[in-house]
N, C-alpha and C positions, 0 to 999 in steps of 0.2 A: 628574512629576519628585519621587522621595524626599526627606522634608523631612529638611536636614541633620543631623546631630548634634553636629558640631565632630571636630576632629581628634585635638584630646586624649582627646577620648570613644572615637571608634573606636580611637585608641592601646590606648586601658584594655583595652580590650573586645577586642583583638586579642591583649593579653597574656596572656589568663584564658581564651581560645578553646580548646576542647578540638579534637583530629586529627579530622578525617569515618573512618569507620568503615571498615575494607577490601572490605569487602561491600558497599558502597554501589552502586557500578557495576553487576557480577552484579545486583544488587537492585534498580536500575531494567531493565537487562536483565528481569528476570522481571517485572515487572510491565507492559510493553512488549508481552509475549509472550501476557499475559492480553488484551490487545487484538488482537493477531493472531491468537491463534487463532480467537476468539468469533465470526469469519464461518467459516470453514471449519467451525466444529464445527454452523452454522445449517446450512451447505449441504448437512452428513450427514445432520442430521435433518429437514432440508427434504420431502423425498420421503413420509417416515412421518407431517407435520404439515398437509401438503397432502390426504393423503387420510382421517387424522381431520377435520380441518377443512371438507374438501369445498371445497377453493380451486377455481377457476378458473383456468384458462393466464395469463390475464393478472394477475391478483389473485397466481397463485404468481409471476411473475416480478418484482412488487411488492415481496411478500417478501422472495425473496432482494437486492432490493438497498437494502431500507429502512435498511438497518442502515449501509451504506457511505452514504445520503447524509444521514445523517442523523450522522455523522462528519465529513464533508468539509463541510458547511453549518456546524456550531458548532463546531468545534474553534479556530478561530481568537479567537472570541467565550469560549472557557473559557480561555483562553490570556492574554486580557485580566483576564477576572476571576481569576485566578491570580498575576497582579500585582497586584492593588489588595487581595486578602483574604491574600496569601502562599502560595506554593507549595504548601508541604505543607499547610496547611489542606486549600488547593482538592483537592490527591489523595485526602485521607482521604473529602473529601464524593463527590468523583466515583468513589472504589472503590464506596459503597455504594449510588449513582444505578447504577449496573455490574451490582451484584446484585440490586438490585429490578427493574432490566429483566427481566433473567433468570429471575426468580421468575414476572414479572409474564409471562410467554408461555410460563413452563411451568405455568402455572394455568388458561392463556390456554380459555376456552368453545367462543367463534368467531374468526373472522379479526379483525377489527377490536380487537378487543384484544390479540391474537397483532402486529398491526404497533404497535398502542401500544407493547409490551413493546420489540419491535425496536427502535423510534424511542430510547425512554428509555436504552436497553441502550447505541449508537451517541454518542448526549449523552454519559452518562456515559465509557464505556471511553474516546470519541477524546480526553473531557480528561483519561482516565490517562497513553496514553499522549504526547499534548502535555505534560503537567504531567514527566512521567517525563524525557522528551528534553531536555526546557527545564533540570532538573535537574543536566543533568550539567554546564554550564557552572560553577556553583556546588560541586562537591564534588572538583575535580579543578585543579589546575592549568595556566593555560594551554597549556604548553609538556608536557601530558599528557594534552590531550584527545584530540589523532589517538588515543593508545593505547586511551583511554577507550573513545575509540567506538569501534573496532574491539571491544572487550571486550563493549562493550553489544551492540553487533549481535549479534556470535555467541551470547552469552546469549537472545538475544531467540531465534535461530533455534534452538535446541536446548530452547528452553522450550518452544515455541511445537512443535514437532515431538513434545516428549512430550504435552501440553494436547492437542494433536489429536490424537492417537492414542488417549489415553484418553477422550475426545470420543465417537470414534468408536467404540467399544466400546460405552459407555454407551447410542448410540444404534440399534446394534441390536439391544440388548435391550427401550428403548422409545424415541421419541421424548425425552418430558418428561424424561428420566431425563438424557438426554445436559444438559441445562438447568441441572443442579442443580451442575457443577464449574466454570464460572465462580466462581461466590458462594462455593464453596467459598475459590477461589485470591484472590479480591478479600476476603472476612475474614483471609485468612493476610497481604496486603499491608496492609489495613487495621491489624491489628495490630504487626508489622514496621515502620512506614512512621515511628511515633514514633522508633524505637528506634537506624533507619540512618539514617535520615536528617537533614540539621538544618533548624533552623527558620530561616527565610528571612523578612527585612524586607521587610513590601508598599512597594510603589514608589505612594505618593498621588496622587490623578490627579483636576483639574478636573474632563473631561467624559469621559463614557461612550460618545457620538457611538451612540446605539442608531441610528437614519436611517442610518447609513454600514453597519453592521453588518448591517441588514437589508436592504439595496440589496443587499450582497455575499452574506449564505445564501440569499437564493431565487436571488439568478442563480446561484451554483452549483448548487444543487439544479437547474434549469433546462439548464445545459449538460451537467452528469451526465448525468440521467433520458437529455436526447435523445441522450447519445453511446452509453447504454446499449440506444438502440434501434435505433443502425445497422444491428446485426445481422440487425433482423427487417427493416427498410427503411428507403433512406434518401433519399423522397420522402414517407413518410409523413406524415398531420399530428400523430399521437404524437413523431414526430422532429422535426421541423420548425420545429412551435407551440412547444415548449419552448427548445428552440434560440432560436430568433428572442427570444422574451421573456426568456432567462439572458444575450444579449449582449447587449441594451437592459439589464440590469437590471445588468451592471458597466459599464457603459460611463458609466450615471450613478451607478455607485460610485468610477469614475476621476474623475469632473467635481467632484463632490462631497468627495472626499476632498482632492481638491487647490486647492480655496477654503475648506475649513474650516479653520479654526486648531484646534479643537479633535478632527483627525483621530486614528482609535487605528491607522493604520499609515501607516506613515512611504514611499508610492510610490518617493521619490527613489531605492530600494533598489535599483527596477529599472534604473535606469540605471549601478549598480555593475558595472565588470564580472567582478568576486570573484564577489558574487549570481547574476549572469548563469550562472555556469560552475558553482555551485553546480546551478540547475535540469537545465543541463545532465546533470551527472553523475546528478540523480535521475529523468531519463529512459530513460539507461542501463539503472538501478535497476529501475526499476517496470515500464518499458516490456516492456522485454528481459524480466523473471520471468513478466510476466503472457502475454506470447507462451510462452515456453519452455514452463511450468506446461500451459496451458490445450491448446497441441497436441500439446506432448505425449502428455499424456494423451488426447487425442480418436484421436492416431494407435496409440497402443498397442491402445485399446478397440475403434477399429470395425474396425482394418486387420491386426493381431497377432492379437484376439481374447482381451486379455487380462483376469482378473477386474479386478476391483477392489482384492481384497489385492495381487495381484500388480504391479500398476499401481502400488500405494506401495511396493513392494520395489524395483521399478526407479527410482520417483523418489532413494531416497537416495543415488545417489553425485553428483546434484545438490546438495541437502542440506548432505550431508557437506563437499564441496570449499568452498562456500561459507561453514561454519561455521571449517575452516581458513584459509582464505584471509582472512574477519574480524581473526581473529587474526594473523595472521601479518604481515600491511600495515597492521595496527593500529600494533605494533611496533615498526615498520619506519620510520614517522611518524613515532613517537617518539623516534626515534632521529636524524629531521633530515628526513628522506623528503620530499620538495614535497609538495602534493593534486594540484600541475599532473600531476605526475609518476604518483603514485599511481591519480590517470582516467584517464590516459591505457594505465598498465597494463589498469587494470579495461575499459576500454574495446577494447583491443587484444584480450584476452582471450577478450571479450564475442561480437566479431567473430568471429575463426577458431573459438570454438567455435558459431556460430550456422553456419557453413559447414558444417565437419563434421556437424552433425544435419544439414543439408540432404542433405548426399551419402550421410548413411546411412539415409536414409528407408524403405528398403526390405529395411536388416535384421531380420531375423526372433530376433536374441537380443542379449539385452542390451550381448555384447561390441562388437556392431558400434557402439551408441550411445554406449559406456562415455566415448572422448576428448570427444566432444562435452559428452557430459554433466558430464565435470571442470571442464573451460578455461571450459563458460561459465557454470557452476553459480558458480563459483571470480569469474569475471567482474566479474558483477553485483553481487554481496557486496563486492569489493573500491573498484567504482563506487561503493556506498553511503557507504563511510566519508568520501570527500572530501563527497560529498553534502552529509552530515551536519555536519560539523568545518566548512563556509566557511559554512554558516547560520548554527553559533551564534557561528563569530565576527565575521559581519559582523550580528550582531541588536545592534542599538542597546540600553542597558542599560534606556531608557526605555519601548521595546516588545518587550520581550526576550519575553514571553509572546506576543504576535500574533506577530513574524515567528517563531519557535521553532518555532510550532504547522502554523504557514503549510507549511511543511515534510513533515503530514499531509496537507494538504487536496492540495497540487500533487503530490504521491506517490499518494492517489487519483485526480487527474485524469489521470494516464501511465499508469495499470494501468489504470484502464477501458478510455482510449484502445487503448492497446496487445490488449486483449481485444476490442474491439469490430471493430476494424481487420484485427485477424488473421482471427477468421471471418469477415469481410465477403472475405478475399481469397480464404479458403480456398474457402467457399460457392461463390462467380459462380463460379472456374476449376476447381472440380471440379464443377458445375450445365455451366459452358460445354463439358467434356469428354466428360461424358457424353450432352450435345445431338451434339457433332462425332460420336463414335463411331456412336452410333445412326442418324445420318443418313448417315454412310456406310456403315451397314448397311445402308440402304435402308428403314429404318423411318418410315413415312409423318407428316408434319409435326404431324397432328391426333393423333398418340399419344404422342406425344415429351414430354408433359405428363403421362401415365400413368407411364411408366419413370422420371420425376426423382420424381413422386409416393410413386413403390414406393421407392426411395431413401431418400427423406424420415422417411419411417415406421419405414424402419426404425434409420435412424440414431438418433429420436424413441423409439421404444418397443422394439427390438433384435427385431422378428417377422421374419420372413425372408419374401421374396415368393413366392407358387406359382405365378403365371403366369412364361409363358418371356418376355416381353419386360418383367416384373420382376425376372426372374433374369439376362437378356443387361444390364439396365442398371444393376445391382447390383456385376455382375462387371466393368463399363465404369468404374463409382464407384471401386470401389479402385483401379484406375490412373490415374484420373486424380485422387483424394485424397490419392497419392504424389508426382504432376508436381505439387498446388497446394502441398502441405507445403513442397516444394523451393524450390519460385520464392518461397513467404512467406519462408521463412526467410532466402533470398538476398535478400530485399528489406531485412528488416529489418535484416541486416547493414549494407549499405550506409549506410542514416540510421542505425544507433550510429555509425558509421566516419564519416561526417559531422560527428555531434553530439559525437563526442570531438577531432574536430579542431577545430574552434568551439571547444571549451572549453577545448582546448590555447593556441589563438590569443587568447580573452582574458584568460587567465593571463598572457602573454608577459613583463608589467612588472610582473609580483610579485602578491605574494596579500595585500600590505599590513598593519597592523596590528591584533591581535584589538582588538574592542569590550569593554572592562569586564561582569563578570558585574550590576552592581549602580554604582548612580548612588554619586557621590561625597557620601561621607561615612557611608553608612549600613555597619552592624558586620553580620557573621554569627553565628551562636551558636557556629560551628563553623566552625575553619579547614579549606581543601580540603588535599585530600591531596597 
């Protein structure tokens, strides 16, 4: 709890405080996009990096997930540090760390240095996003928080779109030059932060709970690493080993936090219907976003034969609909719309959008996908606004940093889950369809694996099969893949519908009173706008 300064001091400070800049919320969105675009840029540059540094398949998979693992494992801890040293100070330090991480990757002469740079980047930029998100509660009045959340979300999406495009363009010249963009954005953010954001009072605490944080961080790494391996194998040691270790560590964390007086995360939040409803909306946003982007990209590349550039163009309706929806729903919530209503609208739009995308799976033109892209893209972003809004409303001032930063951890979990589960569903159903069709065509059982190998080789490298069996298997795979895509999207739509209903039930008794941004007795250098 922060030290009290007394009501008289608080009143005096308030009388001389300046209003927060009107650019504060868009700027926080800009900072969020620095983190959001970094994995996209890294993914685009990974092909060139893996060739330059001679990465093996396993190492390439680790390189692709290193930044995400580092973010998820450390963002709650950096949120706590932000509370203790002041959120603006932590944000500026995190921008430096994020920039240094990218420069390490840029200069990496070997794989270990590359992985180190990715980890440093994840730690720094995860803290940037967590601090930016937590800052919202201090720069806007409680009644304007929902509208600010919509603007924050739209600013992130628009900036991420621009940064990803620029980073991809740089990567096409040389993979190392792609890692110049984030340091430049971090430098801009570093110099603008003290100009546009207020200085927040640190919240003093007597315990740091290092043991609890270690249990949580390692547990998150284990579970996320296991989930990311689901697409490769459901039963391999790489999946089950980390999963078991991660679950045991998380159980240990829960036991420790429930008994330790100096715990750093309030577990009682998981008894709050409001917080649980926020997580439901987070599932719609992150899980739905992951499935839509990944599986649509795969469908358009493998079945429609689109180039990477054209896939990006076909994705624009999804992104632009989300930007417009974020601004609109935030404005409506600022005028009185409840989180329950906004979340139900977001879930409903997402369900309808996914059903339309499932039905349009065999379309050869963008027009066929357009209704589903617009409704699905709008729906997931509409759900993201009550997701963020409710988490900030429920964050106790004593635990603002860890709780607000947990939004990122839960988001990474849901996103990775959507990525892996949808991949498993589509791959298994596609393989099953190919096997069924080849069997019906009287292909001998001992040759079925040869046909599947031809399909997998084409998916991995784009090399078309030369044998008659391989060509037959690939033709069957095209039909089976479309059916698998449709079935997966219908299953996901059903899951999102169930979660939407659950969230509305959890909020049936209201949304409670928002928690204050800071402990009683502390004064801000600036007044919220």
